[in-house]
N, C-alpha and C positions, 0 to 999 in steps of 0.2 A: 508342452511339446516343443522341441527345438526345430527350427526351420533353417534351411530347406530339408525336406524329408522325402524319402522314396518309399512307395507302397505298391504291392502287387495284388491284382484282383482278377478273378476269372468269371465274375458274374455276368451272365448274358452274352458270353462270347462263344463262338462255335468251336467244336473240338476238331483238331487236325491230326491226322495220322495216329489215332488212338490215344492222344493226350490232350489235355486241356490247353487252351490258349490263355495266356495271362497278359493283362494290360499292365504297363509300368507307369504308375501315377507319380508325378512330381508335385509336391506341395511346397509352394514358395512362401505362403503366409496363410492365415486363416481365411478361407473362402477363395483362395487363389491357387488352383491346381489345374493341371493339364495332363494328357496322356503323352508321354515322351516316346513310347515304343511298345513293343510286344515281345513276349517270349512264347515260342511254340515248338512242338515236336516235329522233327523232320522224318522223312521216310526211312532214313537210316537209323532212327532211334535216338539221335542226339537232340539236344536242345539248342534252338537257334535264337539268338538275341538280336533283335532289330531295333536299334535306337537312333533317333535323329536328334542331334544337338547342334547348337550354334557353332561349336568349335570343330566338330568332326563331319558335319553334314549327316549322311545316313551311314551308319556303321552296322555291319552284319557279321556276327561271329558265332561259332558253334562250340559246344562243350558237351561232355558225356553226362554230367550230373546237373540236376535242377538247382541245387544249392550254389554250384559254381556259376550258373547262368544268372542267378540273382546277384551274386557278388560282382560279376562283370558289369551288370546294368548299373549297380550302385557306383562302381568306380568310374564308369563312363559319364555319369551324371554329376560326379563330385566337383 
């Protein structure tokens, strides 16, 4: 597996506004990972990406499609 890698997981996270909440995992090396942010559904039905990085601080953006939210999260963590 090539590092760094970004993975998404909804295991044991509460549902918000009728949709699952996804943790954005950042894997830097084997055994070295952390949660960099979350993707959740808003009341308006859009997906909200909430990412905290060293370069941006906390960045919150919204998009209509979940696939676009995942792409945004990967780009912010690149």
